[in-house]
KEMAR-403746 format. One record per residue (C-alpha): z, x, y; residue in three letters. Coordinates in pm, 1 decimal, decimal comma. Layout:
% KEMAR-403746
node up: Z&east: X&north: Y&rest: ALA
...
//
This chain:
% KEMAR-403746
node up: -9694,0&east: 5208,3&north: 3652,7&rest: UNK
node up: -9698,9&east: 5481,5&north: 3374,5&rest: UNK
node up: -9537,4&east: 5486,7&north: 3124,6&rest: UNK
node up: -9340,9&east: 5176,7&north: 3268,8&rest: UNK
node up: -9260,4&east: 4918,0&north: 2964,7&rest: UNK
node up: -9288,9&east: 4550,0&north: 3111,2&rest: UNK
node up: -9207,7&east: 4209,8&north: 2961,9&rest: UNK
node up: -9393,9&east: 3925,4&north: 3080,0&rest: UNK
node up: -9283,8&east: 3571,3&north: 2964,3&rest: UNK
node up: -9562,1&east: 3318,0&north: 2913,2&rest: UNK
node up: -9828,1&east: 3544,3&north: 2908,2&rest: UNK
node up: -10104,4&east: 3363,8&north: 2705,0&rest: UNK
node up: -10297,3&east: 3204,3&north: 3010,8&rest: UNK
node up: -10259,4&east: 3077,6&north: 3401,2&rest: UNK
node up: -10037,1&east: 3317,6&north: 3610,7&rest: UNK
node up: -9845,9&east: 3497,3&north: 3354,1&rest: UNK
node up: -10157,1&east: 3617,7&north: 3177,1&rest: UNK
node up: -10284,3&east: 3751,3&north: 3556,4&rest: UNK
node up: -9953,7&east: 3927,7&north: 3585,3&rest: UNK
node up: -9995,7&east: 4088,4&north: 3252,1&rest: UNK
node up: -10342,0&east: 4213,3&north: 3347,1&rest: UNK
node up: -10221,8&east: 4356,3&north: 3704,2&rest: UNK
node up: -9971,0&east: 4548,8&north: 3518,3&rest: UNK
node up: -10174,5&east: 4685,3&north: 3262,0&rest: UNK
node up: -10454,7&east: 4772,5&north: 3503,2&rest: UNK
node up: -10165,7&east: 4983,3&north: 3661,6&rest: UNK
node up: -10116,4&east: 5168,7&north: 3338,0&rest: UNK
node up: -9802,6&east: 4987,7&north: 3248,2&rest: UNK
node up: -9717,6&east: 4911,6&north: 2864,8&rest: UNK
node up: -9702,9&east: 4553,7&north: 2866,1&rest: UNK
node up: -9525,8&east: 4317,7&north: 2617,3&rest: UNK
node up: -9687,1&east: 3941,3&north: 2624,2&rest: UNK
node up: -9415,7&east: 3729,4&north: 2522,0&rest: UNK
node up: -9567,2&east: 3423,4&north: 2423,1&rest: UNK
node up: -9525,4&east: 3080,8&north: 2235,6&rest: UNK
node up: -9867,5&east: 3002,3&north: 2096,8&rest: UNK
node up: -9978,1&east: 3334,6&north: 1911,0&rest: UNK
node up: -10367,4&east: 3263,6&north: 1867,0&rest: UNK
node up: -10363,0&east: 3219,3&north: 2277,1&rest: UNK
node up: -10187,1&east: 3534,0&north: 2337,7&rest: UNK
node up: -10430,0&east: 3716,3&north: 2087,7&rest: UNK
node up: -10745,6&east: 3583,9&north: 2307,2&rest: UNK
node up: -10531,1&east: 3679,4&north: 2626,2&rest: UNK
node up: -10456,6&east: 4025,6&north: 2493,2&rest: UNK
node up: -10787,2&east: 4077,0&north: 2394,6&rest: UNK
node up: -10938,8&east: 3986,6&north: 2724,2&rest: UNK
node up: -10687,3&east: 4184,0&north: 2926,1&rest: UNK
node up: -10796,3&east: 4492,9&north: 2709,5&rest: UNK
node up: -11161,5&east: 4409,6&north: 2777,2&rest: UNK
node up: -11114,4&east: 4415,4&north: 3182,3&rest: UNK
node up: -10855,1&east: 4666,7&north: 3193,5&rest: UNK
node up: -10937,8&east: 4906,8&north: 2891,3&rest: UNK
node up: -10574,4&east: 4924,6&north: 2813,6&rest: UNK
node up: -10472,7&east: 4989,3&north: 2464,4&rest: UNK
node up: -10089,6&east: 4938,0&north: 2564,4&rest: UNK
node up: -10057,3&east: 4586,2&north: 2517,9&rest: UNK
node up: -9845,8&east: 4430,8&north: 2257,9&rest: UNK
node up: -9797,6&east: 4066,6&north: 2160,1&rest: UNK
node up: -9466,0&east: 3887,6&north: 2042,4&rest: UNK
node up: -9423,7&east: 3569,5&north: 1952,2&rest: UNK
node up: -9111,2&east: 3354,0&north: 2099,7&rest: UNK
node up: -9013,7&east: 2955,3&north: 2206,8&rest: UNK
node up: -8826,1&east: 3002,3&north: 2541,2&rest: UNK
node up: -8681,3&east: 2650,1&north: 2488,6&rest: UNK
node up: -8504,1&east: 2763,5&north: 2175,1&rest: UNK
node up: -8208,5&east: 3023,3&north: 2171,2&rest: UNK
node up: -8239,0&east: 3140,6&north: 1851,4&rest: UNK
node up: -8594,7&east: 3244,9&north: 1898,7&rest: UNK
node up: -8503,4&east: 3415,9&north: 2235,0&rest: UNK
node up: -8249,8&east: 3620,8&north: 2031,0&rest: UNK
node up: -8477,3&east: 3741,4&north: 1743,2&rest: UNK
node up: -8743,2&east: 3811,0&north: 2026,7&rest: UNK
node up: -8502,8&east: 4035,6&north: 2216,3&rest: UNK
node up: -8386,1&east: 4200,4&north: 1865,7&rest: UNK
node up: -8722,4&east: 4289,9&north: 1758,8&rest: UNK
node up: -8815,1&east: 4437,0&north: 2110,9&rest: UNK
node up: -8489,4&east: 4592,4&north: 2166,7&rest: UNK
node up: -8532,0&east: 4800,9&north: 1837,7&rest: UNK
node up: -8915,2&east: 4880,5&north: 1928,4&rest: UNK
node up: -8848,1&east: 5017,5&north: 2273,7&rest: UNK
node up: -8541,3&east: 5196,6&north: 2373,8&rest: UNK
node up: -8583,3&east: 5123,4&north: 2693,9&rest: UNK
node up: -8778,0&east: 4834,4&north: 2941,7&rest: UNK
node up: -8850,9&east: 4879,2&north: 3294,4&rest: UNK
node up: -8968,4&east: 4570,9&north: 3392,8&rest: UNK
node up: -8911,9&east: 4177,9&north: 3317,7&rest: UNK
node up: -9106,1&east: 3910,4&north: 3448,7&rest: UNK
node up: -8963,9&east: 3555,8&north: 3388,3&rest: UNK
node up: -9262,5&east: 3349,3&north: 3397,2&rest: UNK
node up: -9279,1&east: 3110,8&north: 3095,7&rest: UNK
node up: -9235,8&east: 2748,2&north: 3228,7&rest: UNK
node up: -9376,6&east: 2398,4&north: 3135,3&rest: UNK
node up: -9284,2&east: 2028,1&north: 3238,6&rest: UNK
node up: -9337,2&east: 1673,3&north: 3059,4&rest: UNK
node up: -9408,3&east: 1365,7&north: 3199,4&rest: UNK
node up: -9186,5&east: 1198,8&north: 2966,8&rest: UNK
node up: -8813,5&east: 1325,4&north: 2850,4&rest: UNK
node up: -8811,6&east: 1555,6&north: 2569,7&rest: UNK
node up: -8528,4&east: 1740,5&north: 2424,1&rest: UNK
node up: -8488,0&east: 2054,4&north: 2185,1&rest: UNK
node up: -8314,5&east: 2073,2&north: 1877,3&rest: UNK
node up: -8010,8&east: 2155,6&north: 2060,5&rest: UNK
node up: -8069,7&east: 1828,4&north: 2251,4&rest: UNK
node up: -8107,0&east: 2008,0&north: 2563,1&rest: UNK
node up: -8400,6&east: 1818,0&north: 2809,8&rest: UNK
node up: -8701,8&east: 2036,3&north: 2706,9&rest: UNK
node up: -8772,1&east: 2115,2&north: 3104,8&rest: UNK
node up: -8426,7&east: 2292,9&north: 3159,6&rest: UNK
node up: -8418,0&east: 2424,8&north: 2859,0&rest: UNK
node up: -8752,0&east: 2663,8&north: 2892,3&rest: UNK
node up: -8732,8&east: 2690,5&north: 3279,4&rest: UNK
node up: -8393,8&east: 2790,3&north: 3352,1&rest: UNK
node up: -8217,7&east: 2820,8&north: 3012,1&rest: UNK
node up: -8501,6&east: 3049,8&north: 2916,6&rest: UNK
node up: -8487,8&east: 3272,4&north: 3198,4&rest: UNK
node up: -8121,2&east: 3312,7&north: 3206,5&rest: UNK
node up: -8100,4&east: 3396,9&north: 2826,2&rest: UNK
node up: -8393,6&east: 3654,9&north: 2800,6&rest: UNK
node up: -8260,0&east: 3819,6&north: 3113,5&rest: UNK
node up: -7887,6&east: 3822,4&north: 2989,5&rest: UNK
node up: -7998,1&east: 3981,5&north: 2656,7&rest: UNK
node up: -8226,0&east: 4224,9&north: 2789,4&rest: UNK
node up: -7988,3&east: 4374,8&north: 3067,5&rest: UNK
node up: -7870,8&east: 4660,3&north: 2824,8&rest: UNK
node up: -8216,4&east: 4787,8&north: 2797,5&rest: UNK
node up: -8291,0&east: 4726,5&north: 3155,3&rest: UNK
node up: -7931,6&east: 4916,6&north: 3257,6&rest: UNK
node up: -8072,3&east: 5193,0&north: 3029,8&rest: UNK
node up: -8412,9&east: 5221,3&north: 3222,2&rest: UNK
node up: -8283,2&east: 5234,9&north: 3557,6&rest: UNK
node up: -8442,9&east: 5182,9&north: 3808,4&rest: UNK
node up: -8535,8&east: 4861,8&north: 3661,0&rest: UNK
node up: -8636,0&east: 4512,8&north: 3835,2&rest: UNK
node up: -8640,0&east: 4152,5&north: 3704,7&rest: UNK
node up: -8864,8&east: 3922,4&north: 3895,0&rest: UNK
node up: -8838,2&east: 3542,0&north: 3842,5&rest: UNK
node up: -9164,0&east: 3335,0&north: 3919,4&rest: UNK
node up: -8984,6&east: 3010,9&north: 4118,4&rest: UNK
node up: -9149,3&east: 2759,1&north: 4334,3&rest: UNK
node up: -9149,6&east: 2590,5&north: 4683,8&rest: UNK
node up: -9171,7&east: 2287,8&north: 4465,0&rest: UNK
node up: -8776,2&east: 2305,1&north: 4433,7&rest: UNK
node up: -8539,9&east: 2029,0&north: 4520,9&rest: UNK
node up: -8239,3&east: 1787,3&north: 4344,2&rest: UNK
node up: -8079,8&east: 1998,1&north: 4121,1&rest: UNK
node up: -7789,0&east: 1802,8&north: 3980,3&rest: UNK
node up: -7536,7&east: 2031,6&north: 3781,3&rest: UNK
node up: -7367,5&east: 1721,8&north: 3669,2&rest: UNK
node up: -7686,4&east: 1570,4&north: 3499,4&rest: UNK
node up: -7902,0&east: 1878,7&north: 3479,4&rest: UNK
node up: -8042,8&east: 1700,5&north: 3146,0&rest: UNK
node up: -8142,3&east: 1338,0&north: 3310,3&rest: UNK
node up: -7876,5&east: 1149,5&north: 3087,2&rest: UNK
node up: -7786,1&east: 959,0&north: 3390,0&rest: UNK
node up: -8070,9&east: 971,6&north: 3643,5&rest: UNK
node up: -8416,2&east: 820,4&north: 3534,2&rest: UNK
node up: -8621,4&east: 1079,8&north: 3424,3&rest: UNK
node up: -8951,3&east: 1222,8&north: 3611,1&rest: UNK
node up: -9143,0&east: 1489,8&north: 3512,8&rest: UNK
node up: -9213,9&east: 1680,1&north: 3857,4&rest: UNK
node up: -8847,8&east: 1619,9&north: 3945,5&rest: UNK
node up: -8704,8&east: 1800,8&north: 3650,3&rest: UNK
node up: -8989,2&east: 2067,4&north: 3725,2&rest: UNK
node up: -8820,4&east: 2090,5&north: 4066,6&rest: UNK
node up: -8498,0&east: 2073,4&north: 3964,1&rest: UNK
node up: -8571,3&east: 2387,7&north: 3742,5&rest: UNK
node up: -8717,7&east: 2573,7&north: 4024,0&rest: UNK
node up: -8424,9&east: 2510,6&north: 4292,5&rest: UNK
node up: -8222,6&east: 2649,1&north: 3960,1&rest: UNK
node up: -8413,5&east: 2947,5&north: 3914,2&rest: UNK
node up: -8366,0&east: 3110,7&north: 4273,0&rest: UNK
node up: -7994,8&east: 2994,6&north: 4269,6&rest: UNK
node up: -7933,4&east: 3198,9&north: 3965,6&rest: UNK
node up: -8157,5&east: 3500,8&north: 4089,1&rest: UNK
node up: -7913,1&east: 3516,7&north: 4381,8&rest: UNK
node up: -7613,0&east: 3492,2&north: 4145,7&rest: UNK
node up: -7775,9&east: 3752,6&north: 3934,0&rest: UNK
node up: -7830,7&east: 3998,8&north: 4194,4&rest: UNK
node up: -7463,9&east: 3967,7&north: 4285,1&rest: UNK
node up: -7371,1&east: 4082,2&north: 3932,8&rest: UNK
node up: -7617,1&east: 4363,4&north: 3947,7&rest: UNK
node up: -7521,8&east: 4533,2&north: 4285,4&rest: UNK
node up: -7489,3&east: 4896,8&north: 4242,9&rest: UNK
node up: -7633,8&east: 4915,6&north: 3888,1&rest: UNK
node up: -8018,6&east: 5042,6&north: 3970,9&rest: UNK
node up: -8147,4&east: 4695,6&north: 3844,7&rest: UNK
node up: -8296,5&east: 4476,2&north: 4097,2&rest: UNK
node up: -8340,3&east: 4071,3&north: 4082,9&rest: UNK
node up: -8562,6&east: 3857,2&north: 4292,8&rest: UNK
node up: -8766,8&east: 3557,9&north: 4305,2&rest: UNK
node up: -9096,5&east: 3442,0&north: 4431,7&rest: UNK
node up: -9332,2&east: 3159,8&north: 4505,7&rest: UNK
node up: -9659,4&east: 3237,7&north: 4382,7&rest: UNK
node up: -9853,9&east: 2987,6&north: 4616,3&rest: UNK
node up: -10006,8&east: 2630,0&north: 4524,6&rest: UNK
node up: -10203,5&east: 2735,9&north: 4212,7&rest: UNK
node up: -10452,5&east: 2531,1&north: 4073,4&rest: UNK
node up: -10370,6&east: 2551,3&north: 3714,0&rest: UNK
node up: -10383,7&east: 2182,4&north: 3669,1&rest: UNK
node up: -10007,5&east: 2178,6&north: 3492,2&rest: UNK
node up: -9929,7&east: 1814,8&north: 3668,0&rest: UNK
node up: -10253,0&east: 1657,3&north: 3619,3&rest: UNK
node up: -10202,3&east: 1443,8&north: 3354,5&rest: UNK
node up: -9959,7&east: 1188,7&north: 3339,6&rest: UNK
node up: -9745,2&east: 1298,3&north: 3642,3&rest: UNK
node up: -9669,1&east: 942,8&north: 3799,7&rest: UNK
node up: -9720,3&east: 960,3&north: 4184,0&rest: UNK
node up: -9521,9&east: 1253,3&north: 4255,6&rest: UNK
node up: -9748,8&east: 1450,0&north: 3956,5&rest: UNK
node up: -10067,3&east: 1314,7&north: 4140,0&rest: UNK
node up: -9926,0&east: 1483,0&north: 4444,1&rest: UNK
node up: -9834,1&east: 1775,1&north: 4332,2&rest: UNK
node up: -10175,6&east: 1810,5&north: 4167,0&rest: UNK
node up: -10338,6&east: 1733,0&north: 4486,9&rest: UNK
node up: -10187,6&east: 1987,0&north: 4660,3&rest: UNK
node up: -10251,9&east: 2232,5&north: 4437,2&rest: UNK
node up: -10602,4&east: 2149,7&north: 4431,7&rest: UNK
node up: -10663,6&east: 2168,1&north: 4773,2&rest: UNK
node up: -10520,9&east: 2523,9&north: 4839,4&rest: UNK
node up: -10732,7&east: 2617,8&north: 4553,6&rest: UNK
node up: -10547,2&east: 2956,5&north: 4470,6&rest: UNK
node up: -10639,2&east: 3093,8&north: 4153,6&rest: UNK
node up: -10400,6&east: 3230,0&north: 3912,2&rest: UNK
node up: -10467,6&east: 3578,9&north: 3945,5&rest: UNK
node up: -10395,8&east: 3541,6&north: 4364,2&rest: UNK
node up: -10083,6&east: 3372,5&north: 4246,9&rest: UNK
node up: -9992,1&east: 3681,3&north: 4005,0&rest: UNK
node up: -10044,3&east: 3936,5&north: 4289,8&rest: UNK
node up: -9683,3&east: 3903,7&north: 4444,2&rest: UNK
node up: -9535,1&east: 3939,5&north: 4102,1&rest: UNK
node up: -9707,9&east: 4219,1&north: 4035,2&rest: UNK
node up: -9616,8&east: 4367,2&north: 4361,1&rest: UNK
node up: -9241,8&east: 4280,0&north: 4303,7&rest: UNK
node up: -9265,4&east: 4458,7&north: 3975,0&rest: UNK
node up: -9470,5&east: 4788,8&north: 4047,4&rest: UNK
node up: -9463,8&east: 4851,0&north: 4435,8&rest: UNK
node up: -9243,2&east: 5153,5&north: 4565,3&rest: UNK
node up: -9215,1&east: 4884,5&north: 4895,2&rest: UNK
node up: -8966,2&east: 4701,7&north: 4743,8&rest: UNK
node up: -8772,3&east: 4971,3&north: 4537,2&rest: UNK
node up: -8407,1&east: 4900,4&north: 4560,4&rest: UNK
node up: -8440,8&east: 4566,5&north: 4751,8&rest: UNK
node up: -8295,2&east: 4257,9&north: 4520,5&rest: UNK
node up: -8166,1&east: 3899,1&north: 4570,9&rest: UNK
node up: -8456,5&east: 3816,6&north: 4809,2&rest: UNK
node up: -8726,0&east: 3520,2&north: 4788,2&rest: UNK
node up: -9109,4&east: 3626,0&north: 4854,0&rest: UNK
node up: -9463,1&east: 3472,0&north: 4868,6&rest: UNK
node up: -9740,0&east: 3649,8&north: 4949,8&rest: UNK
node up: -9586,1&east: 4000,5&north: 4931,5&rest: UNK
node up: -9362,3&east: 3878,1&north: 5227,0&rest: UNK
node up: -8980,2&east: 3801,4&north: 5231,5&rest: UNK
node up: -8907,6&east: 3428,6&north: 5316,4&rest: UNK
node up: -8598,4&east: 3248,2&north: 5363,9&rest: UNK
node up: -8457,6&east: 3061,9&north: 5083,9&rest: UNK
node up: -8278,2&east: 2745,1&north: 5162,8&rest: UNK
node up: -8055,6&east: 2713,1&north: 4852,1&rest: UNK
node up: -7791,4&east: 2979,4&north: 4902,3&rest: UNK
node up: -7462,7&east: 2868,6&north: 4855,8&rest: UNK
node up: -7266,9&east: 3089,4&north: 4648,6&rest: UNK
node up: -6988,9&east: 2825,7&north: 4518,1&rest: UNK
node up: -7280,9&east: 2627,6&north: 4361,0&rest: UNK
node up: -7465,0&east: 2903,3&north: 4240,7&rest: UNK
node up: -7146,5&east: 3026,1&north: 4057,4&rest: UNK
node up: -7154,8&east: 2682,5&north: 3911,3&rest: UNK
node up: -7493,7&east: 2700,7&north: 3774,4&rest: UNK
node up: -7420,7&east: 3035,6&north: 3644,0&rest: UNK
node up: -7096,0&east: 2894,0&north: 3436,8&rest: UNK
node up: -7302,1&east: 2618,1&north: 3321,6&rest: UNK
node up: -7594,3&east: 2810,3&north: 3201,2&rest: UNK
node up: -7314,0&east: 3026,8&north: 3024,7&rest: UNK
node up: -7198,1&east: 2714,3&north: 2827,4&rest: UNK
node up: -7510,8&east: 2569,8&north: 2768,4&rest: UNK
node up: -7669,5&east: 2877,8&north: 2581,0&rest: UNK
node up: -7347,8&east: 2978,1&north: 2379,6&rest: UNK
//
């Protein structure tokens, strides 16, 4: 990875932290893009201690807030003339319906619009660094995308359903992105990290939340194991030039959400929502 510059969003804990650790261990310069600065500092110090890397940088950003994303990208674009890898990982869920200052449902704003806007704004730096890679953490827990009601304004809100909707959208957006990047030297792929037992659905998730938590608890996959495919997609020569694909455990798998007209409608919706 030397001297690649890699941006990892949501890198203060869980899978994101382990992705950052894996890239740092490979010699990359890693930018940890995190909402909570104190937790990011703890993560950076831990990664430095275990990898010996001094090429770690923290940037504070709230991926549910477009203004924060724009400020973050402006900062790193000024500091770094090239970005070789972007790993979209920052995500959340909420057991109750919450909205951002802009009135957007919080899970959608963070998990989908955060990916969309961060990637769009960093594309000039990625294009200047070809071959470059965009790696997006999606999930097999994906269903129920309603492009007419992504904010659950007409539907009854369910936290796990909102999360699953955003993860379906992550995949569909990746296929639309990959089409736009053909021939540019920038690739875009998505992955399922496996049933990582992070406890994300443990509290307040109702029946669906309990089932999702139980499923991940049974698999017992660690955050480091969950990060492996993302690190591989970001760094390995095995996937050089491959784009628009869905992976788990370093293997390409079929994605049932491939529908170009719907993908384009999703893209247009995201454009409108981020302005």
